[in-house]
C-alpha atoms as an extended CHARMM CRD file, in Angstrom:
* protein
*
       268  EXT
         1         1  MET       CA             18.2760000000       -7.0480000000      -22.8850000000  PROA      1               0.0000000000
         2         2  ARG       CA             17.8980000000       -6.2650000000      -19.1970000000  PROA      2               0.0000000000
         3         3  SER       CA             14.8920000000       -7.8030000000      -17.4620000000  PROA      3               0.0000000000
         4         4  ILE       CA             12.8870000000       -6.6110000000      -14.4590000000  PROA      4               0.0000000000
         5         5  HSD       CA             10.4950000000       -8.4550000000      -12.1510000000  PROA      5               0.0000000000
         6         6  VAL       CA              7.9420000000       -6.3400000000      -10.3060000000  PROA      6               0.0000000000
         7         7  ILE       CA              7.1050000000       -8.6430000000       -7.4150000000  PROA      7               0.0000000000
         8         8  GLY       CA              4.1430000000       -8.2150000000       -5.0970000000  PROA      8               0.0000000000
         9         9  ILE       CA              5.4110000000       -9.3180000000       -1.6920000000  PROA      9               0.0000000000
        10        10  GLY       CA              2.1920000000       -9.1210000000        0.3020000000  PROA      10              0.0000000000
        11        11  ALA       CA              1.4930000000       -7.1240000000        3.4210000000  PROA      11              0.0000000000
        12        12  GLY       CA              4.6260000000       -8.1030000000        5.3340000000  PROA      12              0.0000000000
        13        13  ASP       CA              4.4910000000      -11.7960000000        6.2310000000  PROA      13              0.0000000000
        14        14  PRO       CA              7.2080000000      -13.8030000000        4.4000000000  PROA      14              0.0000000000
        15        15  ASP       CA              4.8190000000      -16.7750000000        4.3980000000  PROA      15              0.0000000000
        16        16  GLN       CA              2.3850000000      -14.8200000000        2.2110000000  PROA      16              0.0000000000
        17        17  LEU       CA              4.6640000000      -14.7830000000       -0.8120000000  PROA      17              0.0000000000
        18        18  THR       CA              3.1550000000      -16.8320000000       -3.6140000000  PROA      18              0.0000000000
        19        19  LEU       CA              5.0570000000      -19.6700000000       -5.2690000000  PROA      19              0.0000000000
        20        20  GLN       CA              5.2530000000      -17.4850000000       -8.3870000000  PROA      20              0.0000000000
        21        21  ALA       CA              6.8360000000      -14.7030000000       -6.3110000000  PROA      21              0.0000000000
        22        22  VAL       CA              9.3970000000      -17.0920000000       -4.8450000000  PROA      22              0.0000000000
        23        23  ARG       CA             10.3160000000      -18.3200000000       -8.3460000000  PROA      23              0.0000000000
        24        24  ALA       CA             10.7710000000      -14.7100000000       -9.4370000000  PROA      24              0.0000000000
        25        25  LEU       CA             12.9750000000      -14.0230000000       -6.4060000000  PROA      25              0.0000000000
        26        26  ARG       CA             15.1750000000      -16.9800000000       -7.3460000000  PROA      26              0.0000000000
        27        27  ASP       CA             15.4270000000      -15.6930000000      -10.9050000000  PROA      27              0.0000000000
        28        28  THR       CA             16.7290000000      -12.2790000000       -9.7820000000  PROA      28              0.0000000000
        29        29  ASP       CA             20.3460000000      -11.0980000000       -9.7310000000  PROA      29              0.0000000000
        30        30  VAL       CA             19.8200000000       -7.6070000000       -8.2490000000  PROA      30              0.0000000000
        31        31  PHE       CA             17.0970000000       -6.3400000000       -5.9220000000  PROA      31              0.0000000000
        32        32  PHE       CA             16.4520000000       -2.6050000000       -5.8970000000  PROA      32              0.0000000000
        33        33  ILE       CA             15.1590000000       -1.1970000000       -2.6000000000  PROA      33              0.0000000000
        34        34  LEU       CA             14.1910000000        2.4130000000       -1.9960000000  PROA      34              0.0000000000
        35        35  GLY       CA             14.5450000000        3.2900000000        1.6740000000  PROA      35              0.0000000000
        36        36  LYS       CA             12.5540000000        5.9400000000        3.4910000000  PROA      36              0.0000000000
        37        37  GLY       CA             15.1040000000        6.9680000000        6.1140000000  PROA      37              0.0000000000
        38        38  GLU       CA             15.8970000000        5.8190000000        9.6210000000  PROA      38              0.0000000000
        39        39  ALA       CA             12.3410000000        6.2450000000       10.9130000000  PROA      39              0.0000000000
        40        40  LYS       CA             11.0870000000        3.6190000000        8.4640000000  PROA      40              0.0000000000
        41        41  ALA       CA             14.1850000000        1.3990000000        8.3820000000  PROA      41              0.0000000000
        42        42  ASP       CA             12.1240000000       -1.6110000000        9.4350000000  PROA      42              0.0000000000
        43        43  LEU       CA             10.3620000000       -1.4810000000        6.0390000000  PROA      43              0.0000000000
        44        44  THR       CA             13.7440000000       -2.1510000000        4.4420000000  PROA      44              0.0000000000
        45        45  ASP       CA             14.5100000000       -4.7930000000        7.0660000000  PROA      45              0.0000000000
        46        46  LEU       CA             11.2550000000       -6.6120000000        6.2740000000  PROA      46              0.0000000000
        47        47  ARG       CA             12.2390000000       -6.8250000000        2.6080000000  PROA      47              0.0000000000
        48        48  ARG       CA             15.6540000000       -8.1880000000        3.5180000000  PROA      48              0.0000000000
        49        49  ASP       CA             14.0230000000      -10.7150000000        5.8710000000  PROA      49              0.0000000000
        50        50  MET       CA             11.9090000000      -11.9780000000        2.9690000000  PROA      50              0.0000000000
        51        51  LEU       CA             14.9680000000      -12.4280000000        0.7950000000  PROA      51              0.0000000000
        52        52  GLU       CA             16.8210000000      -14.2610000000        3.5520000000  PROA      52              0.0000000000
        53        53  ALA       CA             13.8040000000      -16.4990000000        4.1770000000  PROA      53              0.0000000000
        54        54  HSD       CA             13.5830000000      -17.6680000000        0.5780000000  PROA      54              0.0000000000
        55        55  LEU       CA             17.0430000000      -17.3180000000       -0.9960000000  PROA      55              0.0000000000
        56        56  PRO       CA             20.4720000000      -18.7790000000       -0.2350000000  PROA      56              0.0000000000
        57        57  GLU       CA             23.0690000000      -16.3420000000        1.0530000000  PROA      57              0.0000000000
        58        58  GLY       CA             25.2710000000      -14.8420000000       -1.6380000000  PROA      58              0.0000000000
        59        59  ALA       CA             22.8960000000      -15.6800000000       -4.4870000000  PROA      59              0.0000000000
        60        60  TYR       CA             21.8750000000      -12.0810000000       -5.1020000000  PROA      60              0.0000000000
        61        61  ARG       CA             22.8200000000       -8.4270000000       -4.6590000000  PROA      61              0.0000000000
        62        62  VAL       CA             20.8170000000       -5.6890000000       -2.9570000000  PROA      62              0.0000000000
        63        63  VAL       CA             21.1650000000       -2.0900000000       -4.1170000000  PROA      63              0.0000000000
        64        64  GLU       CA             19.5570000000        0.5810000000       -1.9540000000  PROA      64              0.0000000000
        65        65  ALA       CA             18.6830000000        4.1770000000       -2.7740000000  PROA      65              0.0000000000
        66        66  ARG       CA             16.8700000000        6.8950000000       -0.8510000000  PROA      66              0.0000000000
        67        67  ASP       CA             13.2380000000        7.3870000000       -1.7970000000  PROA      67              0.0000000000
        68        68  PRO       CA             12.6040000000       11.0550000000       -2.7260000000  PROA      68              0.0000000000
        69        69  GLU       CA             10.4370000000       13.0860000000       -0.3840000000  PROA      69              0.0000000000
        70        70  ARG       CA              6.9180000000       13.9120000000       -1.5010000000  PROA      70              0.0000000000
        71        71  ASP       CA              5.1430000000       17.1820000000       -0.7690000000  PROA      71              0.0000000000
        72        72  ARG       CA              2.4400000000       15.7770000000        1.5170000000  PROA      72              0.0000000000
        73        73  GLY       CA              1.1570000000       19.2380000000        2.3410000000  PROA      73              0.0000000000
        74        74  ALA       CA             -0.0900000000       19.7930000000       -1.1920000000  PROA      74              0.0000000000
        75        75  GLY       CA             -3.8580000000       19.7230000000       -1.4140000000  PROA      75              0.0000000000
        76        76  GLY       CA             -6.6510000000       20.6130000000       -3.7920000000  PROA      76              0.0000000000
        77        77  ALA       CA             -5.4650000000       21.4270000000       -7.3070000000  PROA      77              0.0000000000
        78        78  ALA       CA             -1.8250000000       21.1220000000       -6.1950000000  PROA      78              0.0000000000
        79        79  TYR       CA             -2.1610000000       17.4670000000       -5.1750000000  PROA      79              0.0000000000
        80        80  SER       CA             -1.8620000000       15.8150000000       -8.6040000000  PROA      80              0.0000000000
        81        81  PRO       CA              1.1190000000       17.9600000000       -9.7320000000  PROA      81              0.0000000000
        82        82  ALA       CA              2.9080000000       17.1630000000       -6.4530000000  PROA      82              0.0000000000
        83        83  VAL       CA              2.3880000000       13.4430000000       -6.9970000000  PROA      83              0.0000000000
        84        84  GLY       CA              3.5690000000       13.8130000000      -10.5970000000  PROA      84              0.0000000000
        85        85  ASP       CA              6.7660000000       15.5470000000       -9.4760000000  PROA      85              0.0000000000
        86        86  TRP       CA              7.4240000000       12.8120000000       -6.9240000000  PROA      86              0.0000000000
        87        87  ARG       CA              6.8960000000       10.0510000000       -9.4690000000  PROA      87              0.0000000000
        88        88  SER       CA              9.2700000000       11.7370000000      -11.9120000000  PROA      88              0.0000000000
        89        89  ALA       CA             11.9030000000       12.0310000000       -9.1800000000  PROA      89              0.0000000000
        90        90  ARG       CA             11.4560000000        8.3220000000       -8.5310000000  PROA      90              0.0000000000
        91        91  ALA       CA             11.7740000000        7.6340000000      -12.2550000000  PROA      91              0.0000000000
        92        92  ASP       CA             15.1600000000        9.4030000000      -12.2120000000  PROA      92              0.0000000000
        93        93  ILE       CA             16.3160000000        6.9870000000       -9.4990000000  PROA      93              0.0000000000
        94        94  TYR       CA             14.9180000000        3.8900000000      -11.2260000000  PROA      94              0.0000000000
        95        95  GLU       CA             16.5620000000        4.9150000000      -14.4850000000  PROA      95              0.0000000000
        96        96  ARG       CA             19.9580000000        5.3350000000      -12.8070000000  PROA      96              0.0000000000
        97        97  LEU       CA             19.7000000000        2.0670000000      -10.8730000000  PROA      97              0.0000000000
        98        98  ILE       CA             18.7940000000        0.0350000000      -13.9480000000  PROA      98              0.0000000000
        99        99  ALA       CA             21.4290000000        1.6630000000      -16.1430000000  PROA      99              0.0000000000
       100       100  GLU       CA             24.2940000000        1.5650000000      -13.6370000000  PROA      100             0.0000000000
       101       101  GLU       CA             23.6070000000       -1.4350000000      -11.4050000000  PROA      101             0.0000000000
       102       102  LEU       CA             22.0630000000       -3.9890000000      -13.7690000000  PROA      102             0.0000000000
       103       103  GLY       CA             24.1190000000       -5.7430000000      -16.4250000000  PROA      103             0.0000000000
       104       104  GLU       CA             22.7940000000       -6.1830000000      -19.9410000000  PROA      104             0.0000000000
       105       105  ASP       CA             22.1640000000       -9.8900000000      -19.3590000000  PROA      105             0.0000000000
       106       106  GLU       CA             20.9730000000       -9.6190000000      -15.7310000000  PROA      106             0.0000000000
       107       107  THR       CA             17.5580000000       -9.5990000000      -14.0920000000  PROA      107             0.0000000000
       108       108  GLY       CA             16.5870000000       -7.0390000000      -11.4810000000  PROA      108             0.0000000000
       109       109  ALA       CA             13.5370000000       -6.7840000000       -9.2480000000  PROA      109             0.0000000000
       110       110  PHE       CA             11.4880000000       -4.2560000000       -7.3490000000  PROA      110             0.0000000000
       111       111  LEU       CA              9.7170000000       -5.6320000000       -4.2700000000  PROA      111             0.0000000000
       112       112  VAL       CA              6.2920000000       -4.0140000000       -3.9950000000  PROA      112             0.0000000000
       113       113  TRP       CA              4.1990000000       -4.0480000000       -0.8360000000  PROA      113             0.0000000000
       114       114  GLY       CA              0.8950000000       -5.8200000000       -1.3310000000  PROA      114             0.0000000000
       115       115  ASP       CA             -0.0550000000       -6.0210000000       -4.9980000000  PROA      115             0.0000000000
       116       116  PRO       CA              1.6500000000       -3.8860000000       -7.6880000000  PROA      116             0.0000000000
       117       117  ALA       CA             -1.7230000000       -3.1230000000       -9.3030000000  PROA      117             0.0000000000
       118       118  LEU       CA             -3.3440000000       -1.5870000000       -6.2210000000  PROA      118             0.0000000000
       119       119  TYR       CA             -2.4010000000        1.9750000000       -5.2170000000  PROA      119             0.0000000000
       120       120  ASP       CA              1.2540000000        1.5660000000       -6.1390000000  PROA      120             0.0000000000
       121       121  SER       CA              3.2920000000        3.6780000000       -8.5490000000  PROA      121             0.0000000000
       122       122  THR       CA              5.9770000000        1.2000000000       -9.6490000000  PROA      122             0.0000000000
       123       123  LEU       CA              4.3790000000        0.1700000000      -12.9560000000  PROA      123             0.0000000000
       124       124  GLY       CA              3.6890000000        3.7440000000      -14.0160000000  PROA      124             0.0000000000
       125       125  ILE       CA              7.2140000000        4.8090000000      -13.1090000000  PROA      125             0.0000000000
       126       126  LEU       CA              8.8010000000        1.9800000000      -15.1040000000  PROA      126             0.0000000000
       127       127  GLU       CA              6.6850000000        2.9930000000      -18.0980000000  PROA      127             0.0000000000
       128       128  GLU       CA              7.9350000000        6.5720000000      -17.7110000000  PROA      128             0.0000000000
       129       129  VAL       CA             11.5290000000        5.3280000000      -17.6920000000  PROA      129             0.0000000000
       130       130  LEU       CA             10.9190000000        3.3120000000      -20.8600000000  PROA      130             0.0000000000
       131       131  GLU       CA              9.3250000000        6.3210000000      -22.5790000000  PROA      131             0.0000000000
       132       132  ARG       CA             12.4700000000        8.3620000000      -21.9250000000  PROA      132             0.0000000000
       133       133  GLY       CA             14.3690000000        5.9000000000      -24.1230000000  PROA      133             0.0000000000
       134       134  THR       CA             17.7080000000        6.1270000000      -22.3070000000  PROA      134             0.0000000000
       135       135  VAL       CA             17.7120000000        2.5430000000      -21.0180000000  PROA      135             0.0000000000
       136       136  ARG       CA             16.0020000000       -0.5210000000      -22.4760000000  PROA      136             0.0000000000
       137       137  PHE       CA             14.5150000000       -3.3890000000      -20.4960000000  PROA      137             0.0000000000
       138       138  GLY       CA             11.5640000000       -5.7320000000      -20.3860000000  PROA      138             0.0000000000
       139       139  TYR       CA              9.5030000000       -6.3570000000      -17.2950000000  PROA      139             0.0000000000
       140       140  ASP       CA              6.8150000000       -8.6290000000      -15.9120000000  PROA      140             0.0000000000
       141       141  VAL       CA              4.4830000000       -8.3490000000      -12.9300000000  PROA      141             0.0000000000
       142       142  VAL       CA              3.9110000000      -10.8940000000      -10.1680000000  PROA      142             0.0000000000
       143       143  PRO       CA              0.6810000000      -10.2540000000       -8.2070000000  PROA      143             0.0000000000
       144       144  GLY       CA              0.7730000000      -10.2840000000       -4.4330000000  PROA      144             0.0000000000
       145       145  ILE       CA             -1.5710000000      -10.5820000000       -1.4790000000  PROA      145             0.0000000000
       146       146  SER       CA             -2.7150000000       -7.0280000000       -0.8100000000  PROA      146             0.0000000000
       147       147  SER       CA             -3.2970000000       -5.4900000000        2.6080000000  PROA      147             0.0000000000
       148       148  VAL       CA             -6.9850000000       -5.4820000000        1.6410000000  PROA      148             0.0000000000
       149       149  SER       CA             -7.0750000000       -9.2700000000        1.2980000000  PROA      149             0.0000000000
       150       150  ALA       CA             -4.9690000000       -9.7260000000        4.4220000000  PROA      150             0.0000000000
       151       151  LEU       CA             -7.1890000000       -7.3480000000        6.4100000000  PROA      151             0.0000000000
       152       152  VAL       CA            -10.4610000000       -9.1840000000        5.7910000000  PROA      152             0.0000000000
       153       153  ALA       CA             -8.7660000000      -12.5570000000        6.2900000000  PROA      153             0.0000000000
       154       154  ARG       CA             -7.4810000000      -11.4940000000        9.7050000000  PROA      154             0.0000000000
       155       155  HSD       CA            -10.9610000000      -10.2470000000       10.6490000000  PROA      155             0.0000000000
       156       156  ARG       CA            -12.5560000000      -13.4220000000        9.2470000000  PROA      156             0.0000000000
       157       157  THR       CA            -14.9810000000      -11.5340000000        7.0610000000  PROA      157             0.0000000000
       158       158  GLY       CA            -15.5580000000      -10.9180000000        3.3590000000  PROA      158             0.0000000000
       159       159  LEU       CA            -15.0980000000       -7.7970000000        1.2900000000  PROA      159             0.0000000000
       160       160  ASN       CA            -18.6670000000       -7.7720000000        0.0590000000  PROA      160             0.0000000000
       161       161  ARG       CA            -22.0590000000       -9.1060000000        1.0360000000  PROA      161             0.0000000000
       162       162  VAL       CA            -24.3250000000      -11.3070000000       -1.0910000000  PROA      162             0.0000000000
       163       163  ALA       CA            -24.6110000000       -9.8370000000       -4.5990000000  PROA      163             0.0000000000
       164       164  GLY       CA            -23.3350000000       -6.4830000000       -3.3110000000  PROA      164             0.0000000000
       165       165  PRO       CA            -20.5150000000       -4.3230000000       -4.6920000000  PROA      165             0.0000000000
       166       166  VAL       CA            -17.4120000000       -3.2480000000       -2.8180000000  PROA      166             0.0000000000
       167       167  GLN       CA            -15.3870000000       -0.1060000000       -3.4970000000  PROA      167             0.0000000000
       168       168  ILE       CA            -11.7290000000        0.5300000000       -2.7220000000  PROA      168             0.0000000000
       169       169  THR       CA            -10.8710000000        4.1780000000       -2.2450000000  PROA      169             0.0000000000
       170       170  THR       CA             -8.5920000000        6.5640000000       -0.3710000000  PROA      170             0.0000000000
       171       171  GLY       CA             -9.0280000000        8.6660000000        2.7320000000  PROA      171             0.0000000000
       172       172  ARG       CA             -8.8970000000       11.7740000000        0.5430000000  PROA      172             0.0000000000
       173       173  ARG       CA            -11.8750000000       10.5050000000       -1.4890000000  PROA      173             0.0000000000
       174       174  LEU       CA            -13.8040000000        9.3290000000        1.5620000000  PROA      174             0.0000000000
       175       175  ALA       CA            -13.5750000000       12.8500000000        2.9750000000  PROA      175             0.0000000000
       176       176  GLU       CA            -15.6400000000       13.9820000000       -0.0030000000  PROA      176             0.0000000000
       177       177  GLY       CA            -18.4780000000       11.6590000000        0.9890000000  PROA      177             0.0000000000
       178       178  PHE       CA            -19.4160000000        8.0110000000        1.3790000000  PROA      178             0.0000000000
       179       179  PRO       CA            -19.5680000000        6.4670000000       -2.1260000000  PROA      179             0.0000000000
       180       180  GLU       CA            -23.1100000000        6.2980000000       -3.4500000000  PROA      180             0.0000000000
       181       181  GLY       CA            -24.6840000000        2.9160000000       -4.0980000000  PROA      181             0.0000000000
       182       182  VAL       CA            -22.0450000000        1.0570000000       -2.0800000000  PROA      182             0.0000000000
       183       183  ASP       CA            -22.3240000000       -0.1360000000        1.5210000000  PROA      183             0.0000000000
       184       184  ASP       CA            -18.9270000000       -1.8520000000        1.7740000000  PROA      184             0.0000000000
       185       185  VAL       CA            -15.9590000000        0.4890000000        1.3300000000  PROA      185             0.0000000000
       186       186  VAL       CA            -12.2690000000       -0.2840000000        1.8070000000  PROA      186             0.0000000000
       187       187  VAL       CA            -10.1380000000        2.7520000000        2.6200000000  PROA      187             0.0000000000
       188       188  MET       CA             -6.3930000000        3.0010000000        2.0540000000  PROA      188             0.0000000000
       189       189  LEU       CA             -3.8560000000        5.8170000000        2.3540000000  PROA      189             0.0000000000
       190       190  ASP       CA             -5.8000000000        7.6300000000        5.0710000000  PROA      190             0.0000000000
       191       191  ALA       CA             -3.4520000000        9.7650000000        7.1410000000  PROA      191             0.0000000000
       192       192  HSD       CA             -6.2870000000       11.7350000000        8.7520000000  PROA      192             0.0000000000
       193       193  GLN       CA             -8.5290000000        9.0090000000       10.2130000000  PROA      193             0.0000000000
       194       194  THR       CA            -11.4230000000       10.0500000000        8.0080000000  PROA      194             0.0000000000
       195       195  PHE       CA            -13.5980000000        7.2960000000        9.4710000000  PROA      195             0.0000000000
       196       196  ARG       CA            -14.2880000000        9.6550000000       12.3880000000  PROA      196             0.0000000000
       197       197  ARG       CA            -16.6450000000       11.6320000000       10.1240000000  PROA      197             0.0000000000
       198       198  TYR       CA            -19.0200000000        8.6690000000       10.1810000000  PROA      198             0.0000000000
       199       199  ALA       CA            -19.0080000000        7.9260000000       13.9100000000  PROA      199             0.0000000000
       200       200  ASP       CA            -22.6930000000        8.8910000000       14.2570000000  PROA      200             0.0000000000
       201       201  GLN       CA            -23.8230000000        6.3630000000       11.6640000000  PROA      201             0.0000000000
       202       202  ASP       CA            -24.7630000000        2.6980000000       11.8130000000  PROA      202             0.0000000000
       203       203  ILE       CA            -21.4870000000        1.5200000000       10.3010000000  PROA      203             0.0000000000
       204       204  ASP       CA            -19.1110000000       -1.2260000000       11.3710000000  PROA      204             0.0000000000
       205       205  ILE       CA            -15.3650000000       -0.8120000000       10.9180000000  PROA      205             0.0000000000
       206       206  TYR       CA            -12.7050000000       -3.4950000000       10.4500000000  PROA      206             0.0000000000
       207       207  TRP       CA             -9.3200000000       -1.8350000000       10.9290000000  PROA      207             0.0000000000
       208       208  GLY       CA             -5.7570000000       -3.0720000000       10.8260000000  PROA      208             0.0000000000
       209       209  ALA       CA             -2.2710000000       -1.5820000000       10.9910000000  PROA      209             0.0000000000
       210       210  TYR       CA              1.0990000000       -3.1670000000       10.0990000000  PROA      210             0.0000000000
       211       211  ILE       CA             -0.9010000000       -6.0950000000        8.7420000000  PROA      211             0.0000000000
       212       212  GLY       CA              1.1320000000       -9.2510000000        8.2750000000  PROA      212             0.0000000000
       213       213  THR       CA              4.0400000000       -8.0900000000       10.4410000000  PROA      213             0.0000000000
       214       214  PRO       CA              4.9470000000       -8.8180000000       14.0850000000  PROA      214             0.0000000000
       215       215  ASP       CA              3.5630000000       -5.3560000000       14.9680000000  PROA      215             0.0000000000
       216       216  GLU       CA              0.0990000000       -6.0870000000       13.5580000000  PROA      216             0.0000000000
       217       217  ILE       CA             -2.8100000000       -4.3700000000       15.3460000000  PROA      217             0.0000000000
       218       218  LEU       CA             -6.4790000000       -5.1610000000       14.7190000000  PROA      218             0.0000000000
       219       219  ALA       CA             -9.7030000000       -3.5520000000       15.9190000000  PROA      219             0.0000000000
       220       220  SER       CA            -13.3250000000       -3.8260000000       14.8690000000  PROA      220             0.0000000000
       221       221  GLY       CA            -16.8740000000       -3.0500000000       15.9240000000  PROA      221             0.0000000000
       222       222  PRO       CA            -19.5520000000       -0.3860000000       15.5040000000  PROA      222             0.0000000000
       223       223  ILE       CA            -17.7180000000        2.7270000000       14.4040000000  PROA      223             0.0000000000
       224       224  SER       CA            -19.2080000000        4.8050000000       17.2320000000  PROA      224             0.0000000000
       225       225  GLU       CA            -17.5410000000        2.4800000000       19.7580000000  PROA      225             0.0000000000
       226       226  ALA       CA            -14.4100000000        1.5040000000       17.8440000000  PROA      226             0.0000000000
       227       227  ALA       CA            -13.3160000000        4.9210000000       16.5660000000  PROA      227             0.0000000000
       228       228  PRO       CA            -11.9260000000        6.2260000000       19.9080000000  PROA      228             0.0000000000
       229       229  ARG       CA            -10.1250000000        2.9250000000       20.4930000000  PROA      229             0.0000000000
       230       230  ILE       CA             -8.6030000000        2.9790000000       17.0040000000  PROA      230             0.0000000000
       231       231  GLU       CA             -7.4910000000        6.5950000000       17.4420000000  PROA      231             0.0000000000
       232       232  ALA       CA             -5.6970000000        5.6730000000       20.6730000000  PROA      232             0.0000000000
       233       233  LEU       CA             -4.0840000000        2.5540000000       19.1810000000  PROA      233             0.0000000000
       234       234  ARG       CA             -3.0050000000        4.4730000000       16.1120000000  PROA      234             0.0000000000
       235       235  ALA       CA             -1.5010000000        7.3630000000       18.0950000000  PROA      235             0.0000000000
       236       236  GLU       CA              0.4400000000        5.0310000000       20.3870000000  PROA      236             0.0000000000
       237       237  ALA       CA              1.7670000000        2.9420000000       17.4890000000  PROA      237             0.0000000000
       238       238  ARG       CA              2.8180000000        5.9830000000       15.4810000000  PROA      238             0.0000000000
       239       239  GLU       CA              4.5970000000        7.4620000000       18.4890000000  PROA      239             0.0000000000
       240       240  ARG       CA              6.3910000000        4.1740000000       19.1400000000  PROA      240             0.0000000000
       241       241  LYS       CA              7.4320000000        3.3570000000       15.5740000000  PROA      241             0.0000000000
       242       242  GLY       CA              7.5060000000        6.7690000000       13.8930000000  PROA      242             0.0000000000
       243       243  TRP       CA              5.2310000000        5.6700000000       11.0430000000  PROA      243             0.0000000000
       244       244  ILE       CA              2.0570000000        3.7140000000       10.4360000000  PROA      244             0.0000000000
       245       245  MET       CA              0.4130000000        1.8860000000        7.5380000000  PROA      245             0.0000000000
       246       246  ASP       CA             -3.2370000000        1.0250000000        8.0770000000  PROA      246             0.0000000000
       247       247  THR       CA             -6.2520000000       -0.0820000000        6.0820000000  PROA      247             0.0000000000
       248       248  TYR       CA             -9.8990000000       -0.4520000000        7.0090000000  PROA      248             0.0000000000
       249       249  LEU       CA            -13.2480000000       -1.6890000000        5.7670000000  PROA      249             0.0000000000
       250       250  LEU       CA            -16.3870000000        0.3380000000        6.4800000000  PROA      250             0.0000000000
       251       251  ARG       CA            -19.6010000000       -1.6900000000        6.3580000000  PROA      251             0.0000000000
       252       252  ARG       CA            -22.8030000000        0.3320000000        6.4100000000  PROA      252             0.0000000000
       253       253  ASN       CA            -25.7530000000       -1.5120000000        7.8850000000  PROA      253             0.0000000000
       254       254  PRO       CA            -29.0600000000       -1.5910000000        5.9740000000  PROA      254             0.0000000000
       255       255  GLY       CA            -31.3100000000        1.3950000000        6.5500000000  PROA      255             0.0000000000
       256       256  ASP       CA            -28.6280000000        3.9870000000        7.3860000000  PROA      256             0.0000000000
       257       257  VAL       CA            -28.2030000000        6.2900000000        4.3830000000  PROA      257             0.0000000000
       258       258  ARG       CA            -26.8380000000        9.3840000000        6.0930000000  PROA      258             0.0000000000
       259       259  ASP       CA            -23.6620000000       10.8250000000        4.6670000000  PROA      259             0.0000000000
       260       260  PRO       CA            -21.8430000000       13.8540000000        6.1560000000  PROA      260             0.0000000000
       261       261  GLY       CA            -20.3020000000       14.4460000000        2.7360000000  PROA      261             0.0000000000
       262       262  ARG       CA            -23.6890000000       15.3130000000        1.1860000000  PROA      262             0.0000000000
       263       263  PRO       CA            -25.3950000000       18.6890000000        1.5570000000  PROA      263             0.0000000000
       264       264  GLY       CA            -27.9820000000       18.6090000000        4.3150000000  PROA      264             0.0000000000
       265       265  ALA       CA            -26.6240000000       15.4200000000        5.8480000000  PROA      265             0.0000000000
       266       266  GLU       CA            -26.1300000000       17.1500000000        9.1950000000  PROA      266             0.0000000000
       267       267  ASN       CA            -29.9230000000       17.3660000000        9.4380000000  PROA      267             0.0000000000
       268       268  ALA       CA            -30.5810000000       13.7520000000        8.5130000000  PROA      268             0.0000000000
């Protein structure tokens, strides 16, 4: 039966692949890569660089397909259906790739940014393909160093403070309010720089973009001072590269409980 490795490849640095990931790479016959068009071609190039760094030439095949577009304008009640449609369109592509490009006795692999278990759709999509019943395969998962781990390492800080919780969320959720009972919040998938909502609070931010790549950018400090600098860095980088992937940690200092997401917070 066909076999699939889902390999977490870290935030972009080939040196951050685990030994387990390298063994999985060497066990793979065909690598499936979904490209996102010319504007994000360097994401595909980074994957190829990782393969070249760890595998001998000619020991594997690479099969590329175009990643389907997602309706990023969908909001509110339309958001979840839009994501569901996108995942199903991806499942169509995965199903075709596995059926047509992977032999019955071969092993394929999907290279996942960061860790496959953290804000990534690959595992759910593979399960959808299996549920359709048109192609059979087994798969395993190799964890990777997430952008969250890489971010705090580059800033030489921890995710949490002594005996305190940490929450990982999205920009969409952060816009609804700072999570209650948590002072350390990691934010991913934030296209709208939601941290600006908290610029009047006693919060520190640790921000990074293109973490683990040659284009890495880092900034940190009190959010009131760092926010304008991050906005400028982010705008320049996006203009230059055509895309941006960033992650940040918000650390609320003791005593500041204001939250613009809560009713009456503007009067706090």
